[in-house]
N, C-alpha and C positions, 0 to 999 in steps of 0.2 A: 698468762701469766705478769705479773707485776713487776720491773724490771727499776730497782733504785740504785742509782749511777751515787759512784764514790764523792760525787762532789754534794750530792743530799744529804746521804750519810755522815759529812762532814757539815754539812749546814747544821744537820739535827742534832749532831754534836757539842757544835759550840753553841746551838740556841739551850740546849739543855744543860752547859756550862754554867753558862751567864743566868740562868736561873737559881743556881747554886748559888754563885757569886750577890746576888741580888738577895736572895733568901737569906746571906749570912749578915751582908750590909744591915738588911730589916734589923736582926736580931741583936747585932751585937752596938750595930751606930746608928736605932731607931733614932735617937736624938737629935741626930747630925743630917737622916736621910729625910726625916715624915715628912716633910715639907716638901720634897722633889715627889712630882707627880711619876704615877709607876711607869708611865713608856718612857719618861725622860728618864727617869734612874737606867733602867736598864735599857736604855741608851749608850748612857752614859760609865754605865759597867762593861760593858760591850767594848768602847773606847779605851778602858783603862787596860782590861786582858792585850786587847793588840797591844796597847805601849809596853806593859810588860813583858810581851811574848817576843816585842824587837828588842828590849836588855836583857834577854836569854832565860826566862823565867818559864817554866814548862810546869810547871809543880802545883796543885790545884790551891794548896794552901799558899804558895810564894804569891800566886795570881792576886788569890784576895787579899795578903797584906801588903800587897803594891796599889790594888785596888784603892784601899780602906786607906794608902799614905796617899795616893791622888786627890781622893774625894774630901779627907780631912785636913791635910798640911798644906798643901798647894798643888794643883795641874803638874805643874813643871819641876817638882822637889828633886825629880831624878835629873837635873841639869846640874843643881849645884856642884861644885865641882869634887871637893872629894866623895861628895856621893857618888858625885858618875864616876868617878875609878873605883871606887869598891865595886856598884854594881857592873862594872865593868872588866871585871878582874876574874879571869876565864880558870885562872888557878886555884879555887876557890867553888867549892860548893855551892848552889845555892842556899840552903840551910844556911850553910856559913856568910856569905855573903849579905842573905837578911837578918841572923843578929849581931853582924857587926854594924848594921843599922843604927842599932843600942849601942853596942861595948865600945865603936871606935869611931864614932861621927861625932864631934864636937857641940855644946850647944849652940855656940856661934853661929855653927856650919849650919843646924837647922834654923839658926831664923834666919840664916840669908834664905833656906828653900823656900820656907816659909811666907817668903817674900820674894819668889822669884817671877812671879806676873799677878797681873789679877783675877783672882781666878772666876769672878763673878763674870768678866769678860770672856776670858778661856772659855767656859763651858757657854755661854751664848753662843760663840761660832762654832764650837762642837753640836749642838741641839741643833743652831741653823742646818748645817753640814750634814750632820745624820738622817734632820727629816727629810732634807732633799737634797742628796746626794749632788743633781744638778746644780744645786746653786750658786750664782757667784757671791766674791764678798765686796 
């Protein structure tokens, strides 16, 4: 008899989830991601999902939006002070926090979020670490 462990089920589920978000990115943001090699895009999406979960997001739609923001605005957009406060507001359901990104965050805050870090350098580091988890910086 073949026994599948809890960790194997979890990993398979995560892999399928990453695949769905990659498809979402390719469908809705093709112009933005089409030059990223498929294996790199997959690793970046996995990274974004982990970051979104660290901020309390659990729903697929929420994590897809969070991933798109990381990849299209700035990978550290969520560290902008007003955005951080909104995303950390545990009194609001996920959907309301996402809607708040549109209705409550000022254009100035979004400009700051867009400049949170050098996105190319951020992704170089992520790509290197995820391609070889044992590598040192």
